[in-house]
C-alpha positions, 0 to 999 in steps of 0.5 A: 563458417567455423571461424564465424561460429566460434567468434559468435560463441565468444561474443556471447560468452562475453556478453553473458559475463558482461551482464553478470558482472553488472548484475551481480551486485544487485543480486548479492544484495537481493539475496542477502536482504530479501531471499535469505531473510524470507527463508529464515523467517519460514524456519523461525515461524516453526520455532518458539524463540524469544531472541535470547534463548535457543529456538525450540522447534514446535512445527505449526504451533505458531500458525495454529495458535494465531487462527484458533486461540488469538482473538487479537489476530482475528481482530487485526485481520478484520482491520486489515480487510476493512482497510483493504476494501476502503483503500480500493474504494476511496484511493483509486476513484478519487485519485483518478477523479483528481488527476482528470480534473487537474489534466483538464485544468487550463491554467495553474495545473502544475500548482494543483499537481504539486498541492495533490502530490505533496502528502505523498512526499511527507514521511508517514511518521510526520503524517502520523504525528500531525494527525495525532495532534489533529485528532486529539480530544483536548486541544486538537482542531477537529473537536474545536471546529465542530464546536465552533460551527455548532456541531459539538455533539459530534465531538469524539475521543477520536483516538481512544473511542473503539467505534471510530479509532480505526477510521481515524487512523485510515483517514491520513492513510488514505489522504497520503496515498491518494496523492501518490496514485494521483501522480501516476494516474496523472502521468498516464492521462498526459500520455493520451494524445490531446487531439482525441480529447479535442475531437471528442469534445468537438463531436458533443462529448462532455467531461463526464463522457470523456472521463469514462469513455476515453480517459479511463479506457486509454489509461487502463494499464496504469489503473491496473498497476495502481489497483494492484499497488493499492491492494497490497499496500494495506499490508505494509501500513505501519508508521501512521498507525504506530505514531497515532495510536500505537495500534490501540486501544487494544488492537482496534487500530492495528494492522498486520504489520504493526501487530507483527512488530508488537508480537515479535519485539514487544511481546518477544514471541519472535517465532509468532511474529515470523508466522504473522510476517509469513501470513502477511507475505502470502496475502500480498502475493495472493492478492496480486495473483488474484488481481492480475487473474481478474484483469486477465479475464477482463482483457480476454472478454475485451 
């Protein structure tokens, strides 16, 4: 018995050592590039530093300045929350609808699958450049098309008009992410046994009933993941607004990540930029926790 326990202990230690050897490279990289930078950001957010001189400790002054004395930060927060709600209201419903339509398509669904997913594989910088050309008020095809169909009164300076520039920047962001969530939800629909769909159709269910009463409930877990990804993705939007407008005019089309970059590296307030980054991280974590809490309540009621 003693020998068996000893052999079991040796085998357990070998398993732990084996796991540690294979996990250590990823843990080292994760620590170097994620954990340590987070703690460095927490420290530098409490300093005044331009990345050249010695950091000066100022406590919470950067955070106080952002929330009390920086109107640009408040404008960027407003833009971020507008983008948050637009993303949830547009990306997930349209992704689910398109995925369901392609899922129920009898022929050529692979072609449509590729078409809907194509925006997701294009670099955000390229998407931003393309839409910069589309929305150009001088030679862009948007204004030219409006004029050609007799809607010239709708022509705008899409990238400089303060009332429309945010939505002009949001359009390619929504267009690109719809394709990303489309492929995830489509994969979820494909996991549903088609016999369930066929039996419901035989029983008289139409496409709308199948969508809301069968496809969506059976795909609930996938939709929850997509909703959480969608809710937190707005805090990472950088490349498309940077390529289209640079966040301008002023901060009318800036989001938190872009404003963080401009504050830290262009205005050279690196400590304040770190404070914005910490706020961004806290919002992303808080959003994830709230979403998981809401879903857990829904599961308990079910």
